[in-house]
N, C-alpha and C positions, 0 to 999 in steps of 0.2 A: 316813762321818764319825761320830765317837763321839756317842752319844745325848745326853750332857750338853752337848756343844758345840752340836748342832743345836738343842736346846731354849733354850739360852742365847742364841744368836744370834736366835732368833725372838722370845723375850721382849723382849730389848733393843730390837728395832726398833719396839716399840709403847710404849716407856716415855717418860713426860714429854711435854712440849709440842713438843720439837724432834724431828728424826729424823736418822739418819745418811744419808750420801750423799756422793759425790764431785762436784767441780765438773764442769760441762758439758765434754765433750771429753776427759776423763781416762782413758776405758776403755782406749784404745790404749796409753798409757804404763804402764798398771798391769801388763800382763803383762811388759814388758821390765824393769821394776823388780824384780818378783818373781824373775825368772830371775837377775838380778844378785845379789840378795840370797841365793838359794840357792847360787850359785856361790861367793860369798865364804865361806860357811860350810861348803862341802864337802858339801852335802846333795844327794840325788837330787831329781829334778824333782817326784815325788809328794810326797816330804817338805817340799819348798818350799812347795807349795800348802797342806799341813796347817799348816805354820808360819805362813803368812799368815792362814789361817782362824783360828788360835788368837788372833793379835794383833787381827784384825778383830773377833772376838767379844769380846775384852776391851775394845775400842774401842766397839763397838755397845752395850755394857751401859749406857753413858751415855744412849743413845737419841737423840743429837744430834750426835756429833762424829765427824769423819774426820781422820786424821793423815797427814801427808806429810813426808818428808825432802827438802829441795830440793837439798842438796849431797852427798847420799849415795844409797844404793840401796834403803833401806827405804821401802815403800809399803804399809803393812798395811791395805789396804782393798779387799777383793775380795767379789764377790757370794757369797752362800750357795750357789747353784747351782755356782760354779766350784770352791768347796771340796768339794762332794759329788763332783764328777766326778773329783777327784784323791784320794779318801779311801782308796784300796785299798792304801796303803804299810803294810807290816807290819814294817819294820826297827826292832828294839828299840833299836839304838844311836841312830838318828835320833830316836826318841821321847824318849829321855833328853835329847838336846841341845835338843828343843823345850821340855821343861820348864824347862831353864835360861833359854832365851829368853824365855819367858812371865814368869819371875821377874825377869829383867833389864828387860823392858819395863814391868811394874808400877813399877819404881823410877823409870824415865825419865819415865813419865807424870805422876808427881808433881812432876817439875821443869818440864814444859811447862805453859804458861799455856792453861788450858781454860775455855770457857764452861759453867758449870753450869746456869744458868737466866736467862731473860729475862722481865721484868715489863713489859708494854706499857701498864700502867695504864688498861685500856680504859674503866673507868667514869669515872675522872677526866678523861681526854682527850676522851671523846665528849661529856660534858657541856660542856666548854670549847668544842668544835667545833660544838655544836648538832646533834649527830648521836645523842643518847641515845635517840631515838623508833625508831631502827631496830631490827628484830627479828633482829639479827645479834650474835653473841658477839665476832666480829672487831672489831679496831680500824678505825674509819672517821674519816678526817680531812678537813679543808678546807685547800686548798693556801694557802701563804703564812703560816699560823699555826703556831706552835710546838707540840710535843707532848713529853712527858716519858716516858722509859723508865729502867728499872734493869737493869743487867747484873751478875750475880753470877759471879765467877770462882773457880777452886779455890784460889786464893792471891792475895796482893797483886801489883799490877803493878809490875815492876821496869823502870823506863824505860831502863835501860842494856841490857837484853837483850830486852825484850818490845815488841811493836808490835801495834796493834789496829785493824782496819778494818771499820766497819759498812758493809754493801752493801745498797742498796735497788734493786730492778730490776723492770720490768714488760715483758711480752711474751716471745716465744719466742727472739728474737734481740737482746738488749739491747745498746745502744751508748751510749757517753757523749756522742757528737756529737749525738744527738736527744733527750737527756734521759731516756732510757729505762734508762739504767745510772748509778747514782749511789754514789760512795764517799766515806766520812767517815772520816778518820784521827784517832784520839783525840789523838796526840802532835803533831798538826800544827795550828798556829794558822790559824783561818779569818778572813780579811779581813771586817770588819763592813760593808764597802761592797759586798761580793760578794752581789748579790740574785738572781743568775741560777742559782745551784747549791744543792743541799741542803747544809745547814751545821749544825754544832754551835754553838749559841748560848750554852750554859752547860754546865758540866762540874764535877762534884764527886766526888772520890775519897774513899771511906770504907772503909778496910781493903780487903777483897777485892771490894767493891762499888762500881760506878760509877753515878753518876746523871747522865743525859745529857737535855739539851733540844735538840731537832732542829727546824729549820725548813725545810720544802720552800719553793722559790721560788713566787712569785705566779703564774707561768705554768707550773707543773709539769704533766707529762703526767697526764691523767685516767685512772683505771682501777685494777685490782688489782695489788698489788705483793707481792713476796716479800722477807723479810728474811733476810740471812746475815751472820754475823760471823766474820772471819778473825783468828786470832791467830797471831803469829810469835814464836818463842823461839829465840835464838842460843845454842847450847851446843857448846863445843869446836870452833868454826868451822863448825858445821852450823846450819841453820835449820829448825826444826820448824814446820809449817804445819798449823794446826788449823782446820776449818771447822765452824761451828754453823749450822744451817738451821732457822728457825722454821717449824713445821708450818702454822699458820694464816696465811692471807693477810691483808694489810691494805689498805684502799681510800683513795684520794685523789679528792676531789670538787672542783668549782668552790667559790669562797668569796664569796658575795654580801655578807658581813660586812667584807670586806677592801678598803680603797679602792684598793689596788694591782692588785687582780684586775679583769679587764676586765668581769666580770659584777656588779661592785659595785653595790648598791642602798641608797641612803642612808636611806630611810625604814624604821623599825622596823615600822610598821603593814604596809607593803607586803611586807617580807620575811616577816612572819609569815603573811600571806595567800597570797602567790605562791610561798613556798618550803616553809613549814612546814604549811600547812593540809592535811589529808588528805582533806577533803570539799569539795564545792562544788556549784554549779548550772550546768546547761547549758541553753541557751534554745532554743526551737523554736516553730513555729506559722507565723503570717503577720503582715503588717503591721497587721492588724485584731484579731489575737488572739495576743499574745506569752505563751507558757507557758513554765514551767521544770521541769526534771526534776533530782532530786538525783543526784549522782554520787560514788562512793567512789573517790578517786584512790589511796589505800593506798600512797603512794610509799615508806613505811618498812616495808612487809610484806616478808617474807623473800625472795620470787622476784624482786622488781622490780630490785633492784641487780644481781642475777646476769644478768638480761636485758639491763639497760643496758650492762654491761661486755661481754657477748657481742657486742651490736651494734657498739660502739666497736672491739673488737678484731678483729672480722671485716671491718670495712669501712674502717678508718682506720689509717695508720701512727702510730707513737708521737708523731712531731712534729705530725701533724694533730690528734691528741687534745689538744693544748694549746689549740686554738682553739674559742671557743664558736660562731663562724659555721659552721666545718666539722662540728662535732658536731651542731649544729642541722640541717644538710643530710643527715647520715647517719641521724639519728632520722627526719626527715621521709621519707626514702626506705624505711627498714626497718620502720617501723610498718605499712606496707602490703606486700602480697605480690605486687603485680601483676607485677613482673618480677625478683623475687629472693625468697629464702626469708624473707619478712618475717613480722611478727606476725599481721596480719589480712588475711583474704580479703574483698574488698568484694563486695556483691551488692545489687542494686536491682530485682530482678525479682519478688519476693514468694515465691519458692520456696526454703524453708530446711530441707526434710525431713532433709538429710544434715548438718545443723549446728544452730546456735542462731540464732533470729530476732534481728536487731539490736535490735529494741525490748525484748528480754528482758534485755539487759545493763543493769546499773545500777552497775557498777564496773570497774575495770581489772585488778584482782588475779586473779580467775579466768581471764581471758583470757591474762594473761602466765604464769600457772602452767601452763595447758594448752599454750601454745606451748613452754615449756621441756620439758615432759613428752613431747609428741609429735614435736617437732623440725620442725614445719611450721606454715604458716599456719592460724590458727584461723578456722573459719567461723561466723558472717559479721558483717560491720561495715558501717556507713554513716557519714556525715560526723561525727556527734556522737561515735560510738564511736572512730573514729580520733583525734579531738581529745582525748577523755578519756584514752585510752592515752598519747598524746604528752604531755599535761600531766603524767601520773604519772612518766614517764621522765625528763623534763626536770627537774622538781622533785627527783627522787630524785638526780640528777647535781648538783644545787645551782644550777641556773639558774632564775631567777624566770620563771614561765611562767603563763599563763592561757588559757582556752578563750573564743573570740570568736564570736559569732553575728551574721551579716549577713543581715537580712531583705530579700526581693526581690533575691536575689544572682545575679548574671549569670555565665553560662559561655560566654565568647567563644571560639569554636573557631578563628578564622582571624586573631585578633590585629589586628583593624581598630577596636577600641575601641567598636563598636557591637553591639547585639543586634538582629539582623534577623529580623522575623516576616513571613512570606509568607502571604497570603490569595488564594483564587481570586476569580473575579467574583461567585460566589454567597455569599461570606462564610465559606467552609470553610477551615480551616487546611491549608496544603500541606506535610504531615508529611515528604515526601520531600526538601523544600528547607529545612526548619527545623532546621538543624543547631545554631545557637545556642539557648540556652535560658536560662530564669530560674527558679531554684530558689526555692521559697517561703522557705526559709532555707538557710543554709550555715554550718558550724561549722569554724573553723580555730583557729590558735593564734598568741600573741604571746610573745616571749621578750625579756628585758631585758639589754642588754649594749652596750659600746662597739663601734664599727665602725672599726678602725684600718685596714681595707682600703678605706675610702671616704674622701672629703674631709671635713674636720671639719663638725660639725653634724648628722650622721646617726645618732649613738648613740641609745640609749633603746629603745623597743618596736620589735621587728622582727616582721613578719607572716610566717608560714610555714604550710604546709598538707601534711598527711600524707595526705589523701584523693587517691586516684589519678585525676586528671582529665586532665592533660597532663604531657608529659615535660620534663625540665630536665637538660641535659648527659647525655642518654640514659636517665634514670631517672624513674620516676613520683614526683614531688615537686614543691614549690613553695617559693621563698623560701631564706633570710630577706631580706625587703626592708624598708627603713627605712619605718615608717609616715608619716614626715614627707615622705619623697620621694613617696609615693603621693598624699598630699594636695595636693602642688604640681604633679603630673603629670610628675615626673622620672622616667620609666619606663626610662630608659637605665641607671639605677644597678642593680647586683647586689642580689638575684637575683630574677628573675621578676617585677619590678614591672609590667610591661605586663599580665600575666594578672590580678594582683591589683587593679591599678587598675580594669580593666574590670568585675570583680566589684562594685566599689563605686560607679562613677561613669560606666558607659557610657551612651550615649544609646540609647533604644529606638526603632527604626525600623520602621514599618509599610509594607509594600510590597503593593499590590494589583494583580492581573492585569487588564489591560484587554482589549478585544475582539480585539486582535491577538496576545494571549497574551504580551504584554511586560509586565514589572513596573514600576510607577510608585510612586515615593515619595509616600505620601499623608499621613503624619504622623510627627513626631518628639516623642517624650516625653522631656524633659530632666530630669525629676524622679522618674522611675519606679524607678530602680536604686539599691541601697544605702540602706535605710532602718533606723533604729532599731538601728544597731550596738551590740551589748550584751554586757556581761560581768557577772559577779557583784561587787557592791559590796564594798569592804574592810570587814571586820568585821561584816557583816550579810548577810542573805538578800535585800536589795533588789537590783533591776536597775539597773545603772549604763549610762547611754547615752554612748557614746563616738564617736558619728558625727562630732563635731567634729574628732576626731583624724585622721579619714581623708579629709574633704572639706570645703572652705569652704562657706558657706551656699548652699543651693541657689539658683541664678538670679543669684548675685551675679557681679559682674565677675571677681573672683579665681577663683571656681569655673570659669567659662567660659574663662578663660586657661588653667587647668590642664587642661581638657578638650582645648583646642585644641593645647596643648603635647604632650600624651599622643598625640593623633592624628597629629601630625607624626612621631612614632616608630613608628606603626603601618603596616599594609599598605594603608590607603586614606585619602585626605584627609578633612578634618573636613567633614561634610555639613551643608548649610543648605537650608532650604525657606522660600519667601516665603509668609507667612500672609495670605491675602486672602479666607478663608472667612467667610461671613455667618451661620452657624449653629454654635452651641456645643452640645457633648454631655458628659454625664458618667455615669459608672457608679458606683453606691454599693452596698457590701455592708455587712452588720451587723458590728460589732466583736466579737461574742461569740455563737457558736452551739455548744451542747452536742450531743454525739452523741445522736441520737434526736429532735432538734428540727428543724422545718422551717426553710428559709432563705429570708428575705425580701430580695429585690434591688430596686433602683430604678434606672431609666434616665431621666435628665433631658434634656430638648430645649429649646433656646432659639433662636427665630428672631430674629435681631438686625436683619433687613432690613426695608424698607417694602413688600415683597412677599409673597405666599403662598408657602409652601414645602410640598412633598410629600416626606415622608421614609419610605424603606423601611428597616425594621429586621430584622436576623437576630440572634437571642439564642440561644446555644448553651451547655449546661452539661455538664462532664464530671467524672468522678471520677479523680483523679490520685494518683500518688506524689508525695511532696514535691519531687522532682527535676523535675517536669513531665512524666514518662512517663505516658501515658494508661492508665487501667484499664477504664473503661466509659463509654459515652456515656449521660448521664442524660435530656437533653431538648434538643429544638431547636424554637424558635418564630419565626415570621415575622409581621410586623405593619406595616401602613401608617399613618402619622400625618399628618394635614393640619394645618399650622400657619398661623395668621393672622399678619399683620405684628406684630412685637414680641410674639408669644405665647410663653409657656413651658408646657411639658406635662411630666407626670410618668407613667411607665409602671411599674406594680408587676409583679415577676416572683416567683413563688413555687415553690421547689424542696422537695417534700415529702420527709419523712424515709423513706417507703416507696420513694422512687426510688433511695435509696443504700444501704438497710440490708442488702441481701443481697450487696452488692459491696464491702463494707468491707475494706480491707487496713491494713497497719501504716502509720502516718503518712498517713492518708488525708486528701486535700484536694479541695475541689470548686472548680473553676475556671470562671468565667463569661466567655464571649466575646461581644462586641457589635460588629457592623458596621452603620453607618448610612449611606444613600446619599441625597443630596438630588437629586431627579430634575431640577429645573430648571437647576441649576449644575453638576451632575457632582461635587460635593464628596463626598468619602468620608472618614468617620471610623471608626476602630477602636480598640478597647480591650480588655483582658483584666484580670481581678482574681481573686484567690483567697481563700478562707475555709477555715480549718482546722476540723475537728470536734474539739471539746474532749472529752478523755477523762474518765471519772469518776475522782475521787481516791480513793485507798485511805486508810482510817482506820487507823492503827497505833498501838496503845496498850499500856502495861505493865499486865498483869492485876493483879499484886500490888502493895500499897502499901509493901512492906518495901524497905529499902535494897537497892541493886544492888551486889554485892560482886564484885571482880575474880575471874575464873575460877570463878564459881558460875553455874549455870544459871538462867535466869529465863524466864518465859512472856509472850509478846507475843500480842495479838489483832489480826487483820486483818479489816477489815469492808469489803465492796463492795456497792454497789447497782447492778443492772443497769439501764441507762437505756432499753434497747431493748425493742420488742415482738417479740423473737426469743429462742429458747433458746440460751444460751452453752454450748458443748461444749468437751471437751479443756481444762478449766480447771486452772490451777495457779498457785501463789504462790511466789516465791522471795524471799529475804531476805539481805542482805549487809551486813557492817560489820566492826569490830574484834572478830571472833569467833574464839574458840579453835579452833572446828570449821569455820570459814570459811563459804562459801555454803551455804544449805539451800534445798531445794525441796520443797513439799508439793502433792500431787495432790488436787483437790477435786472434788465431784460437779458435774453439770450445774447451771446456774442458770437458772431459769425467767424468762419475761419480767417485767420490773419487779420482780424478786425481790431480797431482801437475803441475803447469804451471810456467815457468820462462820467463821473458822478460826483455829487456834492454832499458834504456832511457838515452840520453845525456842531460845534463843541463850545463848552463854556469853561475856560480854564479857572481853577479855584486856588491855585498856589502861584506865588511870585517867583520870578527868576526864570532861568532857563529850563523849559519843561518839555518833555518828549512826548508826542502822541503817535501811537503805533496803529497801522491799519493792516488788515489780513483779508485776503480774498478767498472765497471758497466757491467750487462748482463741481460738476460731475466729473471732470477729468483733471482739473488743476486745483490742487488743494493745498492751502497754507502759503501762498504767495504774500510776502509781506513788504512794507515800506513804512517810512517814518518822517516826521517833520518836527523840528525843535522850535518852539514858540517862546519869544521873549516876553514874559508876562509882567506888566507894570501895574502899579497901584492905581 
């Protein structure tokens, strides 16, 4: 190939915002049309290839166009490699003919209608569609709302000979039948009643420029789209077909601002909190001590939309990508990597040397970025991390979503709607039989949308869970289940309502081994599961208790009816036990214990009878992960108490900080078990309760009093006080927020017992307004201590 032709071809392929290319499947026809073109002109096959290359180079110089003749043989669009392979022709006569062809083609091209440029008006449209916070230059739209584009042609459109079709498609095999392929013809009137197709709702001709307003349907396929424009010009009975392909993708999201969209959310305050808010709070701890950690959702940061679209295209068909329910199930499955190549690997064993400890994460963006970079699940996550990432992806896609924490959350492994706890005759837990468990807290998600797949009345908040606990339709996921159905015990409604109902409202059954080694039901706790169900309040950092959404008042007739209805759909009938006991017992733990403090517990005994009672007590304490997995035995005490008729007694139990200081793990909790046996009557009472050890809070502050300017570096100071009588090793502080340089980590020296440490970290805010930066501290004994600062970023 001549040097000038090779250079021109390469330069042209990079020019402008569009690119040259042929329509899918045209390669085979390309060779036949070239051969016919050469035969008509009497050229050899080598010269034919060069002729085609010349015309292709002239075409490629636009950087965006490909020409076809539909009723003749000219198809001047071949790959540069094909031209190179045929460039050995040296026939001077043929080269002279080629010069004439090139001159003739230049004249013809001026008659063809070609697209010279397309302006998608990204800033204008993104502001209108509430997508201007995205760190993307590409156009991001919300379905059902119109957007404006301007197309500039090489000349005015002549309606007698020209036709223009705008094509928007998604996926590798687009079809009109499933909404993945959409054509809009400029010269064709679109019915205003047609709300199921993409349509032009406004059109203005201005010389060689056309201004269009396009509206996707309210149920458009969600994901990444490509834009092409085909122009047709009829000249002397022949039709020239020119293709313009826009280089950048555009994105279509759900639209909670649009009443016709199934995800519509009418409240402005709720949309701002559950769709637009980039930061939030996740709750953890126990029923006695409910703590919060800040979380950076970062749904508008660069990698999040890429990951969301990857999840959808890899798991759902285009038709399925219209449905919020099916998108929710896909996200629930793909955020964990238990049985697929999902985002996060779960680990609850305390060994994280080959990854990142779950307590070290304070935001979703680094996780999602690593997932896209390495192409496999990121190590490691636990329930709050799965929930935080899920909230990020759902809000990014345009579905209102929030993280929910359920304290005293049940994990029912056999779907009998009860949590069964087995004790031997000595008061020890029978770990080999205790397959059910109660997590001190568990974090899942809710998303807001209508449920056209269910009877009326079940739209609104839908509970779903990305933490891999049990499978649903063969994949580790749960939901979405209508919160209203969970409240009323209607666990037969899709999806996975049985499992979620048990998490919030199962009865807790204590079984004790008798002398024949048979298990006897000794106690049913009806108010132990599902406490203080929490989420961040709208517009503030307060905790909102939404327990009333999930269950009727504890012990009420409506609540018991719901439990009995749910049990009727489970694997075992509703359990009852006759209460004829004459002694009452109660276990009380403190509401607030900071790491490094002793734990003061109280066991209360009350003899209601008119006879003396002898009670044997077994009191055990263990250090656990928050899921109930044991880490270490702390203490075991036995005691005999003699009660006079109508006497009440109080037993104090002290667990010293020295008992647990050397065994601390991330999310460490202390669980206390009590079994009481009345010798005279054989009455057995058992209970368990948990206290979390509160982490120290990081103090994070801006060092300088100067204004914080966008894209300019500022210094933050992080302060930590070590509450333990132990030296902290392997210490580091990480900070995350809307930072130009993303997440930062600083290694710091060992921190002595009861010592204060100060360290400095520089950040570069890249967003305007009130922006939150979250810091997290890690060491060998204290893991996941957090703090934050809000910076007012100005232009």
